PyMOL commands that place a pseudoatom at each C-alpha (Angstrom):
pseudoatom trace, name=CA, resn=MET, resi=1, chain=A, elem=C, hetatm=0, pos=[157.541, -16.282, -26.345]
pseudoatom trace, name=CA, resn=ASN, resi=2, chain=A, elem=C, hetatm=0, pos=[161.189, -15.472, -25.184]
pseudoatom trace, name=CA, resn=ILE, resi=3, chain=A, elem=C, hetatm=0, pos=[162.160, -11.358, -25.247]
pseudoatom trace, name=CA, resn=LEU, resi=4, chain=A, elem=C, hetatm=0, pos=[165.029, -9.522, -24.910]
pseudoatom trace, name=CA, resn=TYR, resi=5, chain=A, elem=C, hetatm=0, pos=[164.933, -6.298, -22.648]
pseudoatom trace, name=CA, resn=ILE, resi=6, chain=A, elem=C, hetatm=0, pos=[167.812, -3.769, -23.800]
pseudoatom trace, name=CA, resn=HIS, resi=7, chain=A, elem=C, hetatm=0, pos=[168.336, -1.180, -21.028]
pseudoatom trace, name=CA, resn=GLY, resi=8, chain=A, elem=C, hetatm=0, pos=[169.119, 2.299, -22.763]
pseudoatom trace, name=CA, resn=TYR, resi=9, chain=A, elem=C, hetatm=0, pos=[171.963, 4.583, -21.518]
pseudoatom trace, name=CA, resn=ASN, resi=10, chain=A, elem=C, hetatm=0, pos=[172.918, 4.624, -17.747]
pseudoatom trace, name=CA, resn=GLY, resi=11, chain=A, elem=C, hetatm=0, pos=[169.993, 1.840, -17.505]
pseudoatom trace, name=CA, resn=SER, resi=12, chain=A, elem=C, hetatm=0, pos=[169.748, -1.369, -15.634]
pseudoatom trace, name=CA, resn=PRO, resi=13, chain=A, elem=C, hetatm=0, pos=[168.959, -4.793, -16.917]
pseudoatom trace, name=CA, resn=PHE, resi=14, chain=A, elem=C, hetatm=0, pos=[166.511, -4.917, -14.226]
pseudoatom trace, name=CA, resn=GLY, resi=15, chain=A, elem=C, hetatm=0, pos=[165.492, -1.708, -13.247]
pseudoatom trace, name=CA, resn=SER, resi=16, chain=A, elem=C, hetatm=0, pos=[161.998, 0.030, -13.595]
pseudoatom trace, name=CA, resn=SER, resi=17, chain=A, elem=C, hetatm=0, pos=[161.859, -0.407, -17.409]
pseudoatom trace, name=CA, resn=TYR, resi=18, chain=A, elem=C, hetatm=0, pos=[162.100, -3.946, -17.317]
pseudoatom trace, name=CA, resn=HIS, resi=19, chain=A, elem=C, hetatm=0, pos=[159.517, -4.132, -13.946]
pseudoatom trace, name=CA, resn=HIS, resi=20, chain=A, elem=C, hetatm=0, pos=[156.769, -2.206, -16.487]
pseudoatom trace, name=CA, resn=LEU, resi=21, chain=A, elem=C, hetatm=0, pos=[157.411, -4.499, -19.398]
pseudoatom trace, name=CA, resn=LYS, resi=22, chain=A, elem=C, hetatm=0, pos=[157.516, -8.093, -16.788]
pseudoatom trace, name=CA, resn=LEU, resi=23, chain=A, elem=C, hetatm=0, pos=[153.856, -6.494, -15.950]
pseudoatom trace, name=CA, resn=TYR, resi=24, chain=A, elem=C, hetatm=0, pos=[152.417, -7.177, -19.466]
pseudoatom trace, name=CA, resn=ALA, resi=25, chain=A, elem=C, hetatm=0, pos=[154.581, -9.529, -20.888]
pseudoatom trace, name=CA, resn=ALA, resi=26, chain=A, elem=C, hetatm=0, pos=[152.096, -12.761, -19.305]
pseudoatom trace, name=CA, resn=GLY, resi=27, chain=A, elem=C, hetatm=0, pos=[152.852, -16.073, -20.658]
pseudoatom trace, name=CA, resn=HIS, resi=28, chain=A, elem=C, hetatm=0, pos=[156.464, -15.048, -22.062]
pseudoatom trace, name=CA, resn=ASN, resi=29, chain=A, elem=C, hetatm=0, pos=[159.890, -15.123, -20.407]
pseudoatom trace, name=CA, resn=LEU, resi=30, chain=A, elem=C, hetatm=0, pos=[161.315, -11.687, -20.410]
pseudoatom trace, name=CA, resn=HIS, resi=31, chain=A, elem=C, hetatm=0, pos=[165.080, -11.752, -20.436]
pseudoatom trace, name=CA, resn=SER, resi=32, chain=A, elem=C, hetatm=0, pos=[167.324, -8.873, -19.962]
pseudoatom trace, name=CA, resn=ILE, resi=33, chain=A, elem=C, hetatm=0, pos=[171.011, -7.980, -20.480]
pseudoatom trace, name=CA, resn=ASP, resi=34, chain=A, elem=C, hetatm=0, pos=[173.760, -5.597, -19.713]
pseudoatom trace, name=CA, resn=TYR, resi=35, chain=A, elem=C, hetatm=0, pos=[176.294, -3.871, -21.629]
pseudoatom trace, name=CA, resn=ASN, resi=36, chain=A, elem=C, hetatm=0, pos=[178.958, -1.596, -21.845]
pseudoatom trace, name=CA, resn=PRO, resi=37, chain=A, elem=C, hetatm=0, pos=[178.250, 1.638, -23.960]
pseudoatom trace, name=CA, resn=GLU, resi=38, chain=A, elem=C, hetatm=0, pos=[181.951, 2.135, -24.243]
pseudoatom trace, name=CA, resn=GLN, resi=39, chain=A, elem=C, hetatm=0, pos=[182.305, -1.147, -25.964]
pseudoatom trace, name=CA, resn=PRO, resi=40, chain=A, elem=C, hetatm=0, pos=[179.280, -1.086, -29.214]
pseudoatom trace, name=CA, resn=GLU, resi=41, chain=A, elem=C, hetatm=0, pos=[180.450, -3.508, -30.727]
pseudoatom trace, name=CA, resn=LEU, resi=42, chain=A, elem=C, hetatm=0, pos=[181.375, -5.985, -28.058]
pseudoatom trace, name=CA, resn=ALA, resi=43, chain=A, elem=C, hetatm=0, pos=[177.580, -5.370, -26.899]
pseudoatom trace, name=CA, resn=ILE, resi=44, chain=A, elem=C, hetatm=0, pos=[175.939, -6.393, -30.103]
pseudoatom trace, name=CA, resn=GLN, resi=45, chain=A, elem=C, hetatm=0, pos=[178.194, -9.151, -30.528]
pseudoatom trace, name=CA, resn=SER, resi=46, chain=A, elem=C, hetatm=0, pos=[177.348, -10.333, -26.726]
pseudoatom trace, name=CA, resn=ILE, resi=47, chain=A, elem=C, hetatm=0, pos=[173.719, -9.600, -27.615]
pseudoatom trace, name=CA, resn=LYS, resi=48, chain=A, elem=C, hetatm=0, pos=[173.765, -11.471, -30.910]
pseudoatom trace, name=CA, resn=GLN, resi=49, chain=A, elem=C, hetatm=0, pos=[175.248, -14.841, -28.674]
pseudoatom trace, name=CA, resn=TYR, resi=50, chain=A, elem=C, hetatm=0, pos=[172.791, -14.176, -25.967]
pseudoatom trace, name=CA, resn=VAL, resi=51, chain=A, elem=C, hetatm=0, pos=[169.218, -14.097, -28.394]
pseudoatom trace, name=CA, resn=ALA, resi=52, chain=A, elem=C, hetatm=0, pos=[171.032, -17.495, -30.180]
pseudoatom trace, name=CA, resn=ASP, resi=53, chain=A, elem=C, hetatm=0, pos=[171.769, -19.045, -27.005]
pseudoatom trace, name=CA, resn=ASN, resi=54, chain=A, elem=C, hetatm=0, pos=[168.372, -18.127, -25.809]
pseudoatom trace, name=CA, resn=GLN, resi=55, chain=A, elem=C, hetatm=0, pos=[166.303, -18.996, -28.466]
pseudoatom trace, name=CA, resn=ILE, resi=56, chain=A, elem=C, hetatm=0, pos=[164.863, -15.243, -28.277]
pseudoatom trace, name=CA, resn=ASN, resi=57, chain=A, elem=C, hetatm=0, pos=[161.934, -14.744, -30.214]
pseudoatom trace, name=CA, resn=LEU, resi=58, chain=A, elem=C, hetatm=0, pos=[161.841, -10.489, -30.021]
pseudoatom trace, name=CA, resn=ILE, resi=59, chain=A, elem=C, hetatm=0, pos=[164.010, -7.662, -29.009]
pseudoatom trace, name=CA, resn=ILE, resi=60, chain=A, elem=C, hetatm=0, pos=[162.735, -4.885, -27.089]
pseudoatom trace, name=CA, resn=GLY, resi=61, chain=A, elem=C, hetatm=0, pos=[165.031, -2.310, -26.890]
pseudoatom trace, name=CA, resn=ALA, resi=62, chain=A, elem=C, hetatm=0, pos=[165.152, 1.302, -25.091]
pseudoatom trace, name=CA, resn=SER, resi=63, chain=A, elem=C, hetatm=0, pos=[166.794, 4.305, -26.480]
pseudoatom trace, name=CA, resn=LEU, resi=64, chain=A, elem=C, hetatm=0, pos=[170.823, 2.839, -26.891]
pseudoatom trace, name=CA, resn=GLY, resi=65, chain=A, elem=C, hetatm=0, pos=[169.618, -0.470, -26.412]
pseudoatom trace, name=CA, resn=GLY, resi=66, chain=A, elem=C, hetatm=0, pos=[167.199, 0.437, -29.516]
pseudoatom trace, name=CA, resn=PHE, resi=67, chain=A, elem=C, hetatm=0, pos=[170.217, 1.668, -31.236]
pseudoatom trace, name=CA, resn=LEU, resi=68, chain=A, elem=C, hetatm=0, pos=[172.103, -1.746, -30.480]
pseudoatom trace, name=CA, resn=ALA, resi=69, chain=A, elem=C, hetatm=0, pos=[168.631, -3.865, -30.801]
pseudoatom trace, name=CA, resn=MET, resi=70, chain=A, elem=C, hetatm=0, pos=[168.733, -2.246, -34.572]
pseudoatom trace, name=CA, resn=HIS, resi=71, chain=A, elem=C, hetatm=0, pos=[171.581, -4.074, -35.464]
pseudoatom trace, name=CA, resn=ILE, resi=72, chain=A, elem=C, hetatm=0, pos=[170.984, -7.743, -34.450]
pseudoatom trace, name=CA, resn=PHE, resi=73, chain=A, elem=C, hetatm=0, pos=[169.169, -8.514, -38.340]
pseudoatom trace, name=CA, resn=GLY, resi=74, chain=A, elem=C, hetatm=0, pos=[167.086, -11.551, -38.929]
pseudoatom trace, name=CA, resn=ILE, resi=75, chain=A, elem=C, hetatm=0, pos=[164.767, -11.425, -35.717]
pseudoatom trace, name=CA, resn=PRO, resi=76, chain=A, elem=C, hetatm=0, pos=[161.717, -9.223, -34.811]
pseudoatom trace, name=CA, resn=ARG, resi=77, chain=A, elem=C, hetatm=0, pos=[162.669, -5.643, -32.882]
pseudoatom trace, name=CA, resn=ILE, resi=78, chain=A, elem=C, hetatm=0, pos=[160.626, -2.905, -31.342]
pseudoatom trace, name=CA, resn=VAL, resi=79, chain=A, elem=C, hetatm=0, pos=[162.838, -0.010, -30.106]
pseudoatom trace, name=CA, resn=VAL, resi=80, chain=A, elem=C, hetatm=0, pos=[161.308, 2.160, -28.132]
pseudoatom trace, name=CA, resn=ASN, resi=81, chain=A, elem=C, hetatm=0, pos=[162.256, 6.025, -28.320]
pseudoatom trace, name=CA, resn=PRO, resi=82, chain=A, elem=C, hetatm=0, pos=[165.591, 4.740, -30.202]
pseudoatom trace, name=CA, resn=CYS, resi=83, chain=A, elem=C, hetatm=0, pos=[168.517, 6.914, -29.833]
pseudoatom trace, name=CA, resn=TRP, resi=84, chain=A, elem=C, hetatm=0, pos=[169.123, 7.074, -33.690]
pseudoatom trace, name=CA, resn=ASP, resi=85, chain=A, elem=C, hetatm=0, pos=[172.048, 9.042, -33.595]
pseudoatom trace, name=CA, resn=PRO, resi=86, chain=A, elem=C, hetatm=0, pos=[174.318, 8.039, -30.775]
pseudoatom trace, name=CA, resn=ALA, resi=87, chain=A, elem=C, hetatm=0, pos=[177.233, 10.403, -31.589]
pseudoatom trace, name=CA, resn=VAL, resi=88, chain=A, elem=C, hetatm=0, pos=[175.038, 13.155, -31.074]
pseudoatom trace, name=CA, resn=GLU, resi=89, chain=A, elem=C, hetatm=0, pos=[173.158, 12.205, -28.300]
pseudoatom trace, name=CA, resn=LEU, resi=90, chain=A, elem=C, hetatm=0, pos=[175.503, 10.589, -26.061]
pseudoatom trace, name=CA, resn=PRO, resi=91, chain=A, elem=C, hetatm=0, pos=[177.592, 14.025, -25.446]
pseudoatom trace, name=CA, resn=ILE, resi=92, chain=A, elem=C, hetatm=0, pos=[174.302, 15.811, -24.398]
pseudoatom trace, name=CA, resn=VAL, resi=93, chain=A, elem=C, hetatm=0, pos=[173.776, 13.129, -21.498]
pseudoatom trace, name=CA, resn=GLY, resi=94, chain=A, elem=C, hetatm=0, pos=[177.343, 13.357, -19.978]
pseudoatom trace, name=CA, resn=TYR, resi=95, chain=A, elem=C, hetatm=0, pos=[179.001, 10.472, -22.453]
pseudoatom trace, name=CA, resn=THR, resi=96, chain=A, elem=C, hetatm=0, pos=[182.460, 11.536, -22.658]
pseudoatom trace, name=CA, resn=ASP, resi=97, chain=A, elem=C, hetatm=0, pos=[184.572, 8.450, -24.651]
pseudoatom trace, name=CA, resn=ASP, resi=98, chain=A, elem=C, hetatm=0, pos=[185.500, 8.665, -28.884]
pseudoatom trace, name=CA, resn=THR, resi=99, chain=A, elem=C, hetatm=0, pos=[181.798, 8.824, -30.287]
pseudoatom trace, name=CA, resn=THR, resi=100, chain=A, elem=C, hetatm=0, pos=[183.221, 7.711, -33.817]
pseudoatom trace, name=CA, resn=VAL, resi=101, chain=A, elem=C, hetatm=0, pos=[182.759, 3.709, -33.470]
pseudoatom trace, name=CA, resn=TYR, resi=102, chain=A, elem=C, hetatm=0, pos=[178.852, 4.966, -32.861]
pseudoatom trace, name=CA, resn=GLN, resi=103, chain=A, elem=C, hetatm=0, pos=[178.773, 7.079, -36.072]
pseudoatom trace, name=CA, resn=ARG, resi=104, chain=A, elem=C, hetatm=0, pos=[180.335, 4.072, -38.265]
pseudoatom trace, name=CA, resn=LEU, resi=105, chain=A, elem=C, hetatm=0, pos=[177.757, 1.973, -36.467]
pseudoatom trace, name=CA, resn=LEU, resi=106, chain=A, elem=C, hetatm=0, pos=[175.107, 4.002, -37.566]
pseudoatom trace, name=CA, resn=ASN, resi=107, chain=A, elem=C, hetatm=0, pos=[176.366, 3.997, -41.020]
pseudoatom trace, name=CA, resn=GLU, resi=108, chain=A, elem=C, hetatm=0, pos=[177.192, 0.505, -41.163]
pseudoatom trace, name=CA, resn=LEU, resi=109, chain=A, elem=C, hetatm=0, pos=[173.370, 0.144, -40.434]
pseudoatom trace, name=CA, resn=LEU, resi=110, chain=A, elem=C, hetatm=0, pos=[172.325, 2.186, -42.880]
pseudoatom trace, name=CA, resn=GLU, resi=111, chain=A, elem=C, hetatm=0, pos=[173.497, 0.686, -45.257]
pseudoatom trace, name=CA, resn=ASN, resi=112, chain=A, elem=C, hetatm=0, pos=[172.505, -2.443, -44.947]
pseudoatom trace, name=CA, resn=ILE, resi=113, chain=A, elem=C, hetatm=0, pos=[168.817, -2.499, -44.296]
pseudoatom trace, name=CA, resn=ASN, resi=114, chain=A, elem=C, hetatm=0, pos=[167.087, -4.643, -46.961]
pseudoatom trace, name=CA, resn=GLU, resi=115, chain=A, elem=C, hetatm=0, pos=[163.433, -4.893, -47.033]
pseudoatom trace, name=CA, resn=LYS, resi=116, chain=A, elem=C, hetatm=0, pos=[163.198, -7.809, -44.716]
pseudoatom trace, name=CA, resn=GLU, resi=117, chain=A, elem=C, hetatm=0, pos=[165.251, -6.372, -42.042]
pseudoatom trace, name=CA, resn=SER, resi=118, chain=A, elem=C, hetatm=0, pos=[162.941, -3.137, -43.122]
pseudoatom trace, name=CA, resn=ARG, resi=119, chain=A, elem=C, hetatm=0, pos=[159.992, -4.904, -42.251]
pseudoatom trace, name=CA, resn=LEU, resi=120, chain=A, elem=C, hetatm=0, pos=[161.100, -6.924, -39.135]
pseudoatom trace, name=CA, resn=CYS, resi=121, chain=A, elem=C, hetatm=0, pos=[162.103, -3.921, -36.787]
pseudoatom trace, name=CA, resn=ALA, resi=122, chain=A, elem=C, hetatm=0, pos=[159.109, -1.846, -35.626]
pseudoatom trace, name=CA, resn=GLY, resi=123, chain=A, elem=C, hetatm=0, pos=[159.691, 1.925, -33.869]
pseudoatom trace, name=CA, resn=CYS, resi=124, chain=A, elem=C, hetatm=0, pos=[157.919, 2.988, -31.446]
pseudoatom trace, name=CA, resn=PHE, resi=125, chain=A, elem=C, hetatm=0, pos=[158.015, 6.457, -30.228]
pseudoatom trace, name=CA, resn=ALA, resi=126, chain=A, elem=C, hetatm=0, pos=[156.631, 8.988, -27.255]
pseudoatom trace, name=CA, resn=ALA, resi=127, chain=A, elem=C, hetatm=0, pos=[155.086, 12.100, -27.930]
pseudoatom trace, name=CA, resn=ASN, resi=128, chain=A, elem=C, hetatm=0, pos=[156.014, 13.350, -24.507]
pseudoatom trace, name=CA, resn=ASP, resi=129, chain=A, elem=C, hetatm=0, pos=[159.709, 11.881, -24.956]
pseudoatom trace, name=CA, resn=GLU, resi=130, chain=A, elem=C, hetatm=0, pos=[161.548, 14.821, -22.820]
pseudoatom trace, name=CA, resn=LEU, resi=131, chain=A, elem=C, hetatm=0, pos=[165.325, 13.323, -24.054]
pseudoatom trace, name=CA, resn=LEU, resi=132, chain=A, elem=C, hetatm=0, pos=[164.853, 12.671, -27.761]
pseudoatom trace, name=CA, resn=ASP, resi=133, chain=A, elem=C, hetatm=0, pos=[161.493, 14.213, -28.524]
pseudoatom trace, name=CA, resn=THR, resi=134, chain=A, elem=C, hetatm=0, pos=[160.120, 12.746, -31.977]
pseudoatom trace, name=CA, resn=ARG, resi=135, chain=A, elem=C, hetatm=0, pos=[163.238, 14.112, -33.919]
pseudoatom trace, name=CA, resn=TYR, resi=136, chain=A, elem=C, hetatm=0, pos=[164.386, 11.100, -35.409]
pseudoatom trace, name=CA, resn=LYS, resi=137, chain=A, elem=C, hetatm=0, pos=[161.069, 8.757, -36.004]
pseudoatom trace, name=CA, resn=SER, resi=138, chain=A, elem=C, hetatm=0, pos=[161.134, 10.438, -40.100]
pseudoatom trace, name=CA, resn=GLU, resi=139, chain=A, elem=C, hetatm=0, pos=[164.330, 9.166, -39.996]
pseudoatom trace, name=CA, resn=PHE, resi=140, chain=A, elem=C, hetatm=0, pos=[163.648, 5.993, -38.542]
pseudoatom trace, name=CA, resn=GLU, resi=141, chain=A, elem=C, hetatm=0, pos=[160.485, 5.910, -41.405]
pseudoatom trace, name=CA, resn=LYS, resi=142, chain=A, elem=C, hetatm=0, pos=[162.675, 5.964, -44.409]
pseudoatom trace, name=CA, resn=TYR, resi=143, chain=A, elem=C, hetatm=0, pos=[164.321, 3.029, -43.268]
pseudoatom trace, name=CA, resn=PHE, resi=144, chain=A, elem=C, hetatm=0, pos=[161.822, 0.981, -41.263]
pseudoatom trace, name=CA, resn=CYS, resi=145, chain=A, elem=C, hetatm=0, pos=[158.114, 0.501, -42.487]
pseudoatom trace, name=CA, resn=HIS, resi=146, chain=A, elem=C, hetatm=0, pos=[156.800, 0.368, -38.915]
pseudoatom trace, name=CA, resn=THR, resi=147, chain=A, elem=C, hetatm=0, pos=[155.867, 2.957, -36.228]
pseudoatom trace, name=CA, resn=PHE, resi=148, chain=A, elem=C, hetatm=0, pos=[153.597, 3.641, -33.598]
pseudoatom trace, name=CA, resn=ASP, resi=149, chain=A, elem=C, hetatm=0, pos=[152.872, 5.839, -30.917]
pseudoatom trace, name=CA, resn=ILE, resi=150, chain=A, elem=C, hetatm=0, pos=[152.847, 5.532, -27.366]
pseudoatom trace, name=CA, resn=SER, resi=151, chain=A, elem=C, hetatm=0, pos=[152.153, 7.547, -24.456]
pseudoatom trace, name=CA, resn=ASP, resi=152, chain=A, elem=C, hetatm=0, pos=[154.263, 9.105, -21.540]
pseudoatom trace, name=CA, resn=GLY, resi=153, chain=A, elem=C, hetatm=0, pos=[157.796, 10.349, -22.210]
pseudoatom trace, name=CA, resn=HIS, resi=154, chain=A, elem=C, hetatm=0, pos=[161.219, 8.758, -22.830]
pseudoatom trace, name=CA, resn=LYS, resi=155, chain=A, elem=C, hetatm=0, pos=[161.354, 5.804, -19.677]
pseudoatom trace, name=CA, resn=ILE, resi=156, chain=A, elem=C, hetatm=0, pos=[158.924, 2.650, -20.303]
pseudoatom trace, name=CA, resn=THR, resi=157, chain=A, elem=C, hetatm=0, pos=[156.430, 3.612, -17.856]
pseudoatom trace, name=CA, resn=ALA, resi=158, chain=A, elem=C, hetatm=0, pos=[153.298, 0.797, -17.239]
pseudoatom trace, name=CA, resn=THR, resi=159, chain=A, elem=C, hetatm=0, pos=[151.417, 3.047, -19.465]
pseudoatom trace, name=CA, resn=SER, resi=160, chain=A, elem=C, hetatm=0, pos=[153.939, 2.478, -22.110]
pseudoatom trace, name=CA, resn=ALA, resi=161, chain=A, elem=C, hetatm=0, pos=[154.766, -1.056, -21.549]
pseudoatom trace, name=CA, resn=GLN, resi=162, chain=A, elem=C, hetatm=0, pos=[151.034, -1.526, -21.570]
pseudoatom trace, name=CA, resn=GLU, resi=163, chain=A, elem=C, hetatm=0, pos=[150.732, -0.133, -24.985]
pseudoatom trace, name=CA, resn=ILE, resi=164, chain=A, elem=C, hetatm=0, pos=[153.979, -1.834, -26.508]
pseudoatom trace, name=CA, resn=PHE, resi=165, chain=A, elem=C, hetatm=0, pos=[152.652, -5.152, -25.425]
pseudoatom trace, name=CA, resn=ASP, resi=166, chain=A, elem=C, hetatm=0, pos=[149.095, -4.403, -27.515]
pseudoatom trace, name=CA, resn=TYR, resi=167, chain=A, elem=C, hetatm=0, pos=[151.570, -3.484, -30.054]
pseudoatom trace, name=CA, resn=VAL, resi=168, chain=A, elem=C, hetatm=0, pos=[153.010, -6.968, -30.207]
pseudoatom trace, name=CA, resn=CYS, resi=169, chain=A, elem=C, hetatm=0, pos=[149.712, -9.060, -29.782]
pseudoatom trace, name=CA, resn=ALA, resi=170, chain=A, elem=C, hetatm=0, pos=[147.768, -6.964, -32.397]
pseudoatom trace, name=CA, resn=VAL, resi=171, chain=A, elem=C, hetatm=0, pos=[151.178, -7.963, -34.973]
pseudoatom trace, name=CA, resn=ASN, resi=172, chain=A, elem=C, hetatm=0, pos=[150.747, -11.399, -33.926]
pseudoatom trace, name=CA, resn=ILE, resi=173, chain=A, elem=C, hetatm=0, pos=[147.319, -11.743, -34.508]
pseudoatom trace, name=CA, resn=ALA, resi=174, chain=A, elem=C, hetatm=0, pos=[147.560, -10.034, -37.755]
pseudoatom trace, name=CA, resn=LEU, resi=175, chain=A, elem=C, hetatm=0, pos=[150.226, -12.704, -38.896]
pseudoatom trace, name=CA, resn=ALA, resi=176, chain=A, elem=C, hetatm=0, pos=[148.159, -15.581, -37.614]
pseudoatom trace, name=CA, resn=LEU, resi=177, chain=A, elem=C, hetatm=0, pos=[145.435, -14.407, -39.786]
pseudoatom trace, name=CA, resn=SER, resi=178, chain=A, elem=C, hetatm=0, pos=[147.345, -13.650, -43.117]
pseudoatom trace, name=CA, resn=MET, resi=179, chain=A, elem=C, hetatm=0, pos=[148.957, -17.399, -42.860]
for i in range(1, 179): cmd.bond("trace and resi %d" % i, "trace and resi %d" % (i + 1))
show_as sticks, trace
zoom trace
């Protein structure tokens, strides 16, 4: 399986979260991509192109990367502690650019989620998330069918990476058994 990891705001495509995921991605190809948070529309287009060019089967997006991943329709996605509302959250962590494009992107996302897309995206929420806590979990559940809880905090650690891949394996087994 080809898996694409999308980092969060001020993150790195090959930072600690990537390396923790890589530990548990045995047998899978873990890719990563960088983006400019000041150009979210370009980031979404670049991610779509990367997915097509590299035959990506699953996207794992963390925080702001989770927000971007939610826009990549037609492919399974796991969004880890997703930044549901970047227009509200980004200024809190020092983002100084205009956030109106993020508000528009959120509105467009919510208008375009259908039943199929609702089932293709799973939200992963950490009870100890020091940045977003779980305040967006109930909002996420209004639009997407699948959520699960992980340990630790906002950043992906070795423990939460293992929990994410345990979920991936469980879902794959359930899909295989239902065929």
